[in-house]
C-alpha positions in Angstrom: 0.0 0.0 -0.1 1.5 3.3 -1.1 1.9 6.1 1.7 -0.9 8.4 0.2 -4.2 7.2 1.6 -7.4 8.9 2.9 -8.7 7.4 6.2 -12.2 6.3 6.7 -13.9 5.4 9.8 -17.0 3.2 8.7 -16.7 -0.6 8.1 -18.5 -2.2 5.2 -18.7 -5.5 3.3 -16.3 -5.7 0.4 -17.2 -5.3 -2.9 -15.2 -8.4 -4.5 -15.8 -7.1 -7.9 -14.4 -3.7 -7.1 -11.3 -5.0 -5.4 -10.7 -7.6 -8.3 -11.0 -4.7 -11.0 -8.6 -2.5 -9.0 -5.9 -5.1 -8.7 -6.4 -6.0 -12.4 -5.7 -2.5 -13.2 -2.8 -2.1 -10.9 -1.2 -5.5 -11.4 1.8 -4.6 -13.5 2.8 -1.7 -11.5 2.1 -3.8 -8.4 4.6 -6.4 -9.5 7.3 -3.8 -10.5 7.3 -2.2 -7.1 6.6 -5.3 -4.9 8.0 -8.4 -6.6 11.4 -7.8 -5.1 10.4 -6.7 -1.8 11.5 -9.6 0.4 15.1 -8.8 -0.4 14.6 -5.8 2.0 12.3 -7.7 4.6 14.8 -10.1 6.7 12.2 -10.9 9.5 9.6 -11.9 6.8 12.1 -14.1 5.2 13.0 -15.7 8.5 9.1 -16.3 9.4 8.6 -18.0 5.9 11.8 -20.1 6.6 10.1 -21.2 9.8 6.8 -21.8 8.2 8.6 -24.2 5.7 10.3 -25.9 8.4 7.2 -26.8 10.1 5.6 -28.0 6.8 8.6 -29.7 5.5 7.9 -32.2 2.9 4.4 -33.1 4.1 2.6 -31.3 1.2 1.9 -28.0 -0.7 2.0 -24.6 0.8 -0.5 -22.1 -0.5 0.5 -18.6 -1.1 -3.0 -17.2 -0.3 -3.5 -13.7 -1.8 -0.4 -14.2 -3.8 -0.2 -10.8 -5.8 2.6 -11.4 -8.4 3.9 -14.4 -6.5 6.8 -13.0 -4.5 6.1 -15.3 -1.3 5.5 -18.4 -3.7 8.8 -17.7 -5.4 10.7 -17.4 -2.3 9.3 -20.8 -1.0 9.7 -22.3 -4.4 13.4 -21.4 -4.8 14.0 -23.2 -1.3 12.7 -26.2 -2.8 9.0 -26.4 -1.3 6.0 -27.3 -3.1 3.8 -24.1 -3.7 0.5 -23.0 -5.2 -0.7 -19.3 -5.5 -4.2 -18.1 -5.2 -5.4 -14.6 -5.9 -8.7 -12.8 -6.5 -7.3 -10.9 -9.7 -7.0 -12.5 -12.9 -4.4 -9.9 -14.0 -2.4 -10.5 -11.1 -2.4 -14.2 -11.8 -1.3 -13.7 -15.3 1.5 -11.6 -14.0 2.5 -14.1 -11.4 2.5 -16.7 -14.1 4.6 -14.7 -16.3 7.2 -13.9 -13.5 7.1 -17.6 -12.0 6.6 -19.9 -14.9 7.4 -23.1 -13.1 4.9 -22.3 -10.1 1.1 -23.1 -10.3 -1.3 -20.2 -10.0 -4.9 -19.9 -10.0 -7.8 -17.4 -9.3 -9.9 -17.7 -6.1 -11.8 -15.8 -3.3 -10.3 -16.5 0.1 -14.0 -16.4 1.3 -15.1 -19.3 -0.7 -12.0 -21.5 -2.1 -12.3 -24.0 -4.7 -9.7 -26.3 -3.2 -10.7 -29.6 -1.5 -10.9 -30.0 2.3 -7.3 -30.5 3.5 -5.7 -29.5 0.2 -2.6 -27.7 1.7 -0.2 -28.5 4.5 0.5 -24.8 5.0 -0.8 -21.5 3.9 1.0 -18.3 3.8 -1.3 -15.4 3.9 0.8 -12.2 3.9 -1.5 -9.4 4.0 -4.4 -11.4 2.2 -7.0 -10.0 4.6 -6.2 -6.3 4.2 -9.1 -5.8 1.9 -11.6 -7.8 3.9 -13.8 -6.1 6.5 -13.8 -7.6 10.0 -17.5 -8.9 9.3 -15.8 -11.2 6.6 -12.8 -12.5 8.6 -14.8 -15.5 9.8 -15.5 -16.6 6.4 -11.9 -16.5 5.4 -10.4 -17.9 8.4 -13.2 -20.8 8.2 -11.8 -21.5 4.4 -8.2 -21.4 5.6 -9.2 -23.8 8.2 -11.0 -26.1 6.1 -8.4 -26.4 3.1 -5.5 -27.2 5.6 -5.0 -30.7 6.5 -5.0 -31.8 10.3 -1.7 -30.5 11.7 -1.3 -28.2 8.9 0.0 -24.5 9.6 -1.0 -21.0 8.9 1.4 -17.9 8.7 -0.9 -14.8 8.6 0.3 -11.1 8.5 -1.7 -7.8 8.6 -1.6 -4.4 9.6 -2.1 -3.4 13.2 -4.7 -1.0 14.2 -8.2 0.0 14.1 -9.0 1.8 11.2 -9.6 1.9 7.3 -7.4 3.5 4.8 -9.1 4.3 1.5 -6.8 4.4 -1.6 -7.8 5.8 -4.9 -4.5 5.5 -6.6 -1.8 2.7 -6.6 1.5 3.8 -8.2 -0.6 6.0 -10.8 -3.3 3.3 -11.6 -6.8 4.3 -10.6 -8.1 1.9 -7.9 -11.1 1.9 -5.4 -9.8 0.1 -2.4 -10.3 0.1 1.4 -7.3 -1.3 3.4 -8.3 -2.8 6.9 -6.0 -2.5 10.0 -7.1 -4.9 12.8 -6.2 -5.1 16.4 -4.0 -8.0 17.0 -6.3 -9.6 19.8 -9.2 -9.3 17.4 -7.5 -11.5 14.8 -6.5 -13.8 17.3 -9.9 -14.3 18.5 -11.2 -14.8 14.9 -8.6 -17.3 14.2 -9.5 -19.3 17.5 -13.3 -19.1 16.8 -12.5 -20.9 13.4 -10.6 -23.7 15.2 -7.0 -22.7 15.0 -4.6 -22.9 17.9 -2.4 -19.9 18.0 1.3 -20.9 18.5 2.9 -17.5 18.4 2.3 -13.8 17.4 5.1 -11.5 16.5 4.9 -7.8 15.9 7.2 -5.3 14.5 7.6 -1.7 13.6 7.6 -1.0 9.8 10.7 -1.0 7.6 11.8 2.3 6.1 9.5 4.2 4.0 11.3 3.3 0.9 10.5 -0.5 1.7 6.9 -0.3 2.8 3.8 1.7 4.0 4.4 3.0 7.5 2.4 0.7 9.9 3.0 -1.8 12.6 2.6 -5.4 11.4 1.7 -8.5 13.0 2.5 -12.2 12.0 0.6 -15.0 13.4 1.6 -18.5 13.5 -1.4 -20.9 14.0 -2.1 -24.7 13.5 -5.1 -26.9 12.7 -5.0 -29.6 15.3 -7.9 -31.5 14.2 
């Protein structure tokens, strides 16, 4: 998310078509600015390594809300089986172009087409940023469903209690709300979905040249049954 954003106070149900169209328009610029971002984010890489260690060779890791596939690429380059899913067809086309050896597919995390227990792990890096709190139970319920018993989720999000409305992403016209959540609220929603919280890590933002200036949270959670 770029630094320029107008703040809004009201919550609302997400218009998925509006979100899809916005990311379709911004897909190329999004990839140009963010595909290499992990080179500047050492903690993020360490946490992805820890997720991969937990999953091991037990199955496929889903990069949920994959964008241009930078997380999928990171895990794939370390020898793990990965599949990326994103709402935006244009973003998926971009991800396939940048990562021709990785499988990508379109999908809505509130109603995934994947079978029950399809994945051994899920990396959901800022996947929930365009969902309102009213929709988190749908997304977390689907994440729980598509993990097999013993599977792991690594979820990241912006910490806060506000909505940032964005109408421009790197010169591309969009109409997007970015949701910030209190950490305890996200933990409660995950537990209500059936997850066991293993660990929560919070950090201050990297430099403005690297990312939007917000506090970040990362949650390791496991499906035990």
